[in-house]
VOGU-3710 file (C-alpha; in Angstrom, 3 decimals, decimal comma):
1> xxxxxxxxxx> -71,360/65,842/-50,180  -70,294/69,451/-50,641  -68,367/69,410/-47,351  -66,507/66,259/-48,347  -65,636/67,811/-51,704  -64,273/70,974/-50,086  -62,222/69,017/-47,507  -60,801/66,783/-50,263  -59,827/69,818/-52,358  -58,036/71,468/-49,413
11> xxxxxxxxxx> -56,221/68,228/-48,587  -55,013/67,911/-52,193  -53,849/71,542/-52,157  -51,887/71,141/-48,924  -50,351/67,863/-50,137  -49,102/69,582/-53,305  -47,484/72,238/-51,133  -45,364/69,771/-49,192  -43,436/68,761/-52,313  -42,094/72,258/-52,921
21> xxxxxxxxxx> -38,753/73,213/-51,419  -37,785/76,794/-52,181  -38,939/80,082/-50,631  -41,383/82,157/-52,750  -40,322/85,587/-53,987  -42,023/88,055/-51,638  -42,992/90,889/-51,516  -44,559/91,616/-54,910  -47,483/93,452/-56,509  -50,237/91,844/-58,580
31> xxxxxxxxxx> -53,200/92,626/-60,840  -56,106/90,227/-61,296  -59,078/89,968/-63,668  -62,040/87,750/-62,723  -65,495/86,837/-63,937  -68,350/84,883/-62,369  -71,845/85,040/-60,904  -73,550/86,589/-57,857  -76,968/86,546/-56,205  -78,666/88,662/-53,532
41> xxxxxxxxxx> -80,809/87,386/-50,658  -82,794/89,557/-48,231  -85,851/87,523/-47,315  -88,427/89,943/-48,845  -89,859/87,315/-51,217  -88,031/88,787/-54,219  -86,652/86,127/-56,539  -83,186/87,297/-57,398  -81,508/85,038/-59,920  -77,821/84,262/-60,315
51> xxxxxxxxxx> -76,430/87,087/-62,400  -73,079/87,748/-64,113  -70,404/89,843/-62,434  -66,797/90,860/-63,095  -63,913/92,227/-61,025  -60,539/93,888/-61,459  -58,069/93,896/-58,516  -54,799/95,641/-57,793  -52,906/94,466/-54,721  -49,629/93,968/-52,941
61> xxxxxxxxxx> -48,381/90,945/-50,978  -46,253/92,488/-48,254  -45,051/89,080/-47,105  -45,667/85,432/-47,862  -48,529/85,482/-45,341  -50,299/88,870/-45,713  -51,464/91,135/-48,520  -53,957/93,874/-49,360  -55,989/94,414/-52,509  -58,328/97,068/-53,848
71> xxxxxxxxxx> -61,040/95,410/-55,936  -63,596/97,032/-58,225  -66,470/94,710/-59,125  -69,810/95,219/-60,767  -72,899/93,346/-61,864  -76,024/93,737/-63,973  -78,825/91,482/-62,836  -82,539/90,801/-62,996  -85,009/90,127/-60,175  -88,648/89,031/-60,115
81> xxxxxxxxxx> -91,037/90,846/-57,775  -93,917/89,112/-55,901  -96,441/90,533/-58,368  -94,682/88,766/-61,220  -92,972/91,816/-62,663  -89,209/92,021/-63,285  -86,708/94,762/-62,758  -83,113/95,317/-63,698  -80,401/96,733/-61,466  -76,795/97,791/-61,902
91> xxxxxxxxxx> -74,355/98,172/-59,056  -70,609/98,572/-58,576  -68,513/97,838/-55,509  -65,097/98,986/-54,408  -63,708/96,574/-51,827  -60,644/96,896/-49,636  -59,684/93,317/-48,808  -57,157/91,737/-46,481  -55,650/88,475/-47,745  -54,134/85,791/-45,500
101> xxxxxxxxxx> -52,143/83,080/-47,294  -52,905/79,956/-45,240  -50,617/77,787/-47,343  -47,565/79,878/-46,505  -48,618/80,166/-42,864  -48,904/76,399/-42,412  -46,144/75,449/-44,885  -43,526/78,235/-44,560  -40,129/78,486/-46,267  -41,101/76,600/-49,393
111> xxxxxxxxxx> -42,516/77,249/-52,827  -46,211/76,384/-52,603  -47,652/75,501/-55,989  -51,195/75,948/-54,650  -52,121/78,797/-52,304  -55,254/78,742/-50,139  -56,093/82,353/-49,217  -58,629/83,653/-46,679  -60,236/87,013/-47,553  -61,850/89,589/-45,265
121> xxxxxxxxxx> -62,775/93,104/-46,331  -65,005/96,162/-46,260  -67,063/96,854/-49,421  -68,380/100,257/-50,543  -71,319/100,049/-52,967  -72,311/102,574/-55,609  -75,776/102,467/-57,192  -75,869/103,719/-60,756  -78,506/106,336/-61,780  -82,095/105,210/-62,519
131> xxxxxxxxxx> -81,496/101,809/-60,959  -83,801/100,184/-58,475  -81,730/100,625/-55,351  -80,810/97,455/-53,541  -77,496/98,400/-52,056  -75,744/99,253/-48,823  -74,203/102,651/-49,446  -75,330/106,232/-49,906  -78,078/106,316/-52,581  -80,011/109,546/-53,152
141> xxxxxxxxxx> -82,779/107,960/-55,231  -84,125/106,175/-52,142  -83,113/108,842/-49,670  -80,421/106,856/-47,863  -79,204/108,990/-44,999  -76,110/107,164/-43,833  -73,367/104,741/-44,710  -74,353/101,232/-43,834  -72,627/98,512/-41,837  -71,068/96,075/-44,288
151> xxxxxxxxxx> -68,378/93,422/-44,479  -67,096/90,715/-46,765  -65,641/87,234/-46,184  -64,450/84,668/-48,669  -61,706/82,419/-49,820  -59,590/81,826/-52,884  -57,516/78,962/-54,267  -54,694/80,174/-56,480  -52,601/77,912/-58,738  -49,114/79,166/-59,629
161> xxxxxxxxxx> -48,523/78,205/-63,263  -45,387/80,367/-63,661  -43,353/82,920/-61,746  -45,542/85,816/-62,953  -48,813/84,044/-63,743  -51,492/82,250/-61,762  -55,131/81,182/-62,091  -57,627/81,463/-59,248  -61,043/80,357/-58,013  -62,734/82,692/-55,497
171> xxxxxxxxxx> -65,999/82,450/-53,561  -67,481/84,536/-50,768  -70,310/86,768/-49,646  -71,005/90,419/-48,889  -73,253/91,381/-46,011  -75,017/94,701/-45,386  -77,517/95,976/-42,852  -79,214/98,732/-44,810  -80,941/101,722/-43,250  -82,527/104,613/-45,148
181> xxxxxxxxxx> -85,864/106,506/-45,334  -87,667/103,674/-47,062  -85,916/100,645/-45,573  -84,991/99,863/-42,007  -83,079/96,835/-40,791  -82,907/95,417/-44,301  -80,207/92,722/-44,228  -78,750/91,507/-47,486  -76,406/88,646/-48,355  -74,630/88,716/-51,693
191> xxxxxxxxxx> -72,852/85,411/-52,296  -70,578/85,249/-55,335  -68,223/82,891/-57,171  -65,545/83,921/-59,689  -62,566/82,574/-61,599  -59,739/84,554/-63,138  -56,057/85,078/-63,875  -53,398/86,917/-61,846  -50,269/88,648/-63,114  -47,528/89,218/-60,495
201> xxxxxxxxxx> -44,832/91,862/-60,859  -42,481/94,141/-58,934  -40,436/91,353/-57,379  -37,557/92,602/-55,293  -34,165/91,178/-56,134  -33,429/88,405/-53,695  -30,015/88,152/-52,131  -28,037/85,200/-53,339  -28,297/82,562/-50,688  -25,084/80,929/-49,598
211> xxxxxxxxxx> -25,137/77,153/-49,346  -25,614/75,905/-45,825  -22,287/75,413/-44,139  -21,455/71,846/-43,367  -20,750/70,880/-39,817  -17,044/71,471/-39,412  -14,736/69,277/-37,432  -11,960/71,473/-36,075  -8,425/70,182/-36,005  -6,006/71,085/-33,259
221> xxxxxxxxxx> -4,352/73,562/-35,623  -7,660/75,381/-36,242  -8,538/75,553/-32,548  -5,097/76,778/-31,434  -4,014/78,623/-34,565  -1,090/77,576/-36,738  1,399/79,915/-35,070  0,492/78,885/-31,527  0,560/75,206/-32,429  3,956/75,531/-34,097
231> xxxxxxxxxx> 5,387/77,527/-31,166  4,085/75,047/-28,601  5,623/72,103/-30,415  8,858/74,021/-31,051  9,301/74,926/-27,379  8,637/71,339/-26,366  11,264/69,945/-28,737  13,780/72,656/-27,833  13,356/71,830/-24,146  14,186/68,188/-24,848
241> xxxxxxxxxx> 17,178/69,152/-26,984  18,591/71,525/-24,353  18,601/68,900/-21,613  21,983/67,609/-20,634  22,414/64,037/-21,814  23,357/61,234/-19,411  27,127/60,894/-19,138  27,556/64,103/-21,159  30,426/66,157/-19,794  29,931/69,821/-19,035
251> xxxxxxxxxx> 32,412/70,764/-21,731  30,627/68,635/-24,335  27,268/70,028/-23,265  28,441/73,645/-23,562  29,868/72,883/-26,968  26,580/71,371/-28,104  24,258/73,868/-26,420  25,239/77,521/-26,674  23,611/80,651/-28,100  24,901/79,958/-31,608
261> xxxxxxxxxx> 23,851/76,307/-31,775  20,601/77,085/-29,985  19,577/79,693/-32,564  20,463/77,370/-35,439  18,608/74,442/-33,883  15,546/76,544/-33,170  15,375/77,827/-36,732  15,813/74,333/-38,184  13,030/72,965/-35,978  10,758/75,913/-36,788
271> xxxxxxxxxx> 11,134/75,274/-40,530  10,685/71,525/-40,079  7,484/71,841/-38,036  6,050/74,599/-40,241  6,797/72,657/-43,435  5,034/69,597/-42,061  1,994/71,721/-41,187  2,030/73,383/-44,615  2,199/69,998/-46,342  -0,908/68,887/-44,442
281> xxxxxxxxxx> -2,894/72,104/-44,940  -1,878/73,598/-48,282  -3,186/72,137/-51,505  -0,659/71,539/-54,258  0,416/74,986/-55,401  1,919/76,017/-58,698  4,562/78,682/-59,017  3,919/81,291/-61,701  6,290/83,902/-63,101  5,356/87,501/-62,326
291> xxxxxxxxxx> 6,891/90,794/-63,361  10,567/91,073/-64,362  12,804/93,975/-63,336  15,439/94,639/-66,010  17,447/96,908/-63,721  17,961/94,413/-60,910  17,561/91,333/-63,165  15,123/89,818/-60,716  11,990/87,869/-61,577  9,022/87,802/-59,212
301> xxxxxxxxxx> 7,487/84,364/-58,651  4,024/83,926/-57,152  3,430/80,756/-55,115  -0,199/80,249/-54,129  -1,527/82,993/-51,840  1,859/83,635/-50,206  3,981/86,748/-50,758  6,051/86,852/-53,945  9,617/85,580/-53,942  12,371/86,980/-56,171
311> xxxxxxxxxx> 14,924/85,038/-58,201  18,055/86,212/-59,995  17,413/85,554/-63,672  18,701/86,837/-66,976  16,136/88,427/-69,263  16,781/85,824/-71,956  15,753/83,089/-69,509  12,396/84,711/-68,860  11,144/84,252/-72,426  8,545/81,549/-72,707
321> xxxxxxxxxx> 7,981/81,249/-68,952  4,874/83,400/-68,737  1,670/81,377/-68,299  3,802/78,332/-67,563  3,869/76,391/-64,306  7,249/76,410/-62,604  8,218/73,297/-60,692  8,711/73,805/-56,955  11,061/71,376/-55,173  12,318/70,928/-51,590
331> xxxxxxxxxx> 10,115/73,763/-50,341  10,400/74,887/-46,717  7,954/77,122/-44,891  7,486/79,015/-41,679  4,314/80,080/-39,905  3,697/83,811/-39,480  1,925/85,356/-36,504  -1,272/85,763/-38,539  -1,269/81,934/-38,947  -0,427/82,149/-42,653
341> xxxxxxxxxx> 2,531/80,382/-44,258  5,608/81,970/-45,818  8,057/80,291/-48,168  11,613/80,425/-46,778  13,451/78,037/-49,095  12,677/76,482/-52,470  14,317/75,198/-55,600  12,421/76,517/-58,626  12,929/74,597/-61,845  12,530/76,149/-65,298
351> xxxxxxxxxx> 10,551/73,556/-67,293  11,843/74,987/-70,584  15,543/74,654/-69,840  15,695/72,415/-66,775  17,715/75,061/-64,925  17,066/75,329/-61,182  17,029/78,606/-59,250  17,456/78,571/-55,467  15,471/80,862/-53,202  16,676/81,153/-49,593
361> xxxxxxxxxx> 15,274/83,818/-47,330  18,319/83,601/-45,061  20,835/84,252/-47,835  21,094/87,283/-50,096  20,480/86,522/-53,735  23,832/88,047/-54,634  26,923/88,222/-52,429  27,473/91,551/-50,791  30,744/93,320/-51,296  33,096/92,725/-48,380
371> xxxxxxxxxx> 33,481/95,685/-46,093  36,873/97,369/-46,126  38,315/97,393/-42,631  40,999/99,940/-41,969  44,021/98,338/-40,353  45,523/100,306/-37,531  49,234/100,297/-37,116  50,288/98,691/-33,880  51,732/101,084/-31,362  55,313/100,410/-30,372
381> xxxxxxxxxx> 55,539/98,615/-27,076  57,775/99,938/-24,345  60,164/97,389/-22,937  59,083/96,092/-19,580  61,351/96,622/-16,578  61,710/94,366/-13,629  60,241/97,072/-11,419  57,061/97,089/-13,370  54,583/94,518/-12,118  52,612/92,923/-14,903
391> xxxxxxxxxx> 49,024/92,392/-13,687  47,320/89,333/-15,089  44,004/90,208/-16,639  41,084/87,907/-16,054  39,615/86,122/-19,082  36,210/87,439/-20,039  33,202/85,116/-19,700  29,621/85,341/-20,897  26,699/83,105/-20,066  23,052/83,258/-21,149
401> xxxxxxxxxx> 20,464/81,920/-18,743  17,228/81,313/-20,665  13,732/81,304/-19,158  10,296/80,036/-20,161  7,485/82,397/-21,146  6,446/84,600/-18,173  8,694/82,585/-15,838  11,556/83,751/-13,603  12,623/80,491/-11,992  15,915/78,991/-13,153
411> xxxxxxxxxx> 15,357/75,719/-14,978  17,372/72,626/-14,132  19,150/72,617/-17,494  20,301/76,212/-16,900  21,735/75,665/-13,407  25,133/74,542/-14,751  25,626/78,014/-16,209  25,403/79,499/-12,720  28,070/77,026/-11,572  30,353/78,135/-14,422
421> xxxxxxxxxx> 30,061/81,775/-13,380  30,719/80,899/-9,744  33,854/78,936/-10,708  35,108/81,869/-12,789  34,334/84,404/-10,053  36,276/82,371/-7,478  39,273/82,228/-9,840  39,083/85,999/-10,357  38,225/87,454/-6,938  38,698/91,086/-8,058
431> xxxxxxxxxx> 36,346/90,838/-11,033  32,716/91,917/-10,958  29,667/90,438/-12,619  27,048/92,320/-14,654  23,534/90,854/-15,021  21,339/92,158/-17,871  17,692/91,087/-17,737  15,479/90,879/-20,815  11,958/89,858/-21,882  10,624/89,130/-25,365
441> xxxxxxxxxx> 8,826/91,979/-27,067  6,107/89,927/-28,739  4,190/89,171/-25,539  3,094/91,418/-22,688  3,271/95,183/-22,264  6,495/97,162/-21,669  5,598/97,513/-17,972  4,932/93,793/-17,539  8,058/92,859/-19,485  10,237/95,142/-17,375
451> xxxxxxxxxx> 8,861/93,557/-14,215  9,483/89,985/-15,407  12,988/90,926/-16,576  13,712/92,337/-13,106  12,483/89,132/-11,455  14,783/87,100/-13,698  17,869/89,147/-12,815  16,992/88,907/-9,122  16,682/85,122/-9,449  20,169/84,866/-10,986
461> xxxxxxxxxx> 21,637/87,259/-8,400  20,091/85,235/-5,581  21,550/82,020/-7,026  25,046/83,559/-7,228  24,860/84,852/-3,667  23,691/81,453/-2,456  26,905/79,988/-3,888  29,162/82,462/-2,075  29,470/85,424/-4,461  29,398/88,714/-2,537
471> xxxxxxxxxx> 26,516/91,027/-3,395  28,890/93,980/-3,918  30,483/92,123/-6,847  27,130/91,850/-8,700  25,655/94,645/-10,793  22,128/94,541/-12,269  20,642/96,201/-15,376  16,991/95,631/-16,254  16,366/96,102/-19,986  12,897/94,564/-20,286
481> xxxxxxxxxx> 11,879/94,574/-23,936  13,618/97,854/-24,805  16,481/95,810/-26,250  16,294/92,448/-28,025  19,775/90,875/-28,096  18,730/87,833/-30,141  17,050/87,595/-33,516  14,839/84,746/-32,365  12,023/86,129/-30,227  11,950/83,354/-27,604
491> xxxxxxxxxx> 15,691/83,632/-26,899  15,106/87,115/-25,521  13,633/85,620/-22,337  17,121/85,688/-20,882  19,548/87,040/-18,345  22,970/87,676/-19,906  25,831/87,361/-17,437  28,915/89,423/-18,321  32,218/89,612/-16,546  33,859/92,933/-15,717
501> x> 37,267/93,802/-14,366
//
């Protein structure tokens, strides 16, 4: 019956533990006060009754599974000798106990409302003066000549009623094999049972736990990075745009595709792609007025987490705008190399007056004063004589042969530019051709970029020679990334062909 009762109690305790979900606050210190009964058995026909005992403990739980405690307990009890007489004895113990929290071992990472704890320790007994000695430590009244072998085992069920408070039920036994001048091989068992309260303190501050991150599904933009994704799509669309259309004449193609139109098209596509990405990724952002500079009459406007933009605004127009949301219309963005977005164009509306201010990163907020160009007086021309031969100067020509990233082969849509130079060179047989090779500065090292620029100039030179242009008429300069002739980074993957007299 007793076994069934114990098993049922443990089962109920473990079942209560399963319902808890949070980790307990460990480590911590504790102090405990208990009271109960104890009895001694040694088989010498002495009738020792159950007697009262009390205990005070001070301990520390180093983790949710292991702790140590120092317990002082004492008892005053009566015993009946074989001759019918009685005696009284007083004894005190100091126990050093190890405590193993089975609940936390078997049910970790949760707040267990009931803790089942195994106890194992080493007791040290002190017999008080004038007592009949029935103990297992040094006792001069009976001439004990050594410390005795002793140990303690037990268990405790602790109920957590609050963060700092708990109640407990403890049972166990002490064992000693006593040896002294009057007793030899005297084995004693001291079973005990106690109940008490525990106060816990000294909790360490727990770090605030972050909520578990949800499984994230990465988009293409997150895997590649915004800037790389935008650049990849931009290059793809530019390649389609630069192709010569069916039935498109060479003259029409060169009018449509040239360095000026190419730069404009590339910028327009960059803003279009970036704005589409920003629309998909950025939450609705409000524009807020920042500081106002009276000297320059410029108002800073903060849009989301992006850098501030500046608008020309009179001081009288600023009044009432602070802590007000400004309306952002027709916004355009571009992607920076760090994958963040930057506002490049927007119309900002003042909700108080309805006035709209235009921000355009490509245009100064106020027109710059025109530069004064000094006009030189034309030098008087000497009349030409019949004897003087007037040499016809060749018209200058410039062509830009663009290349893909890290490539030096001439693309099909660039081959017509080689033909144009060949036609010009044949019409001007005394003219020379200068090839300047470049590489973009944003990729590669200076050494690598110089090498790729050299390969590009050699590819163009080889193509000209294959079409009949003498090698002595071709000069080569390799610039690498030391010079960047175009504002757009990708356009600097180029060989510029210049004519010389």
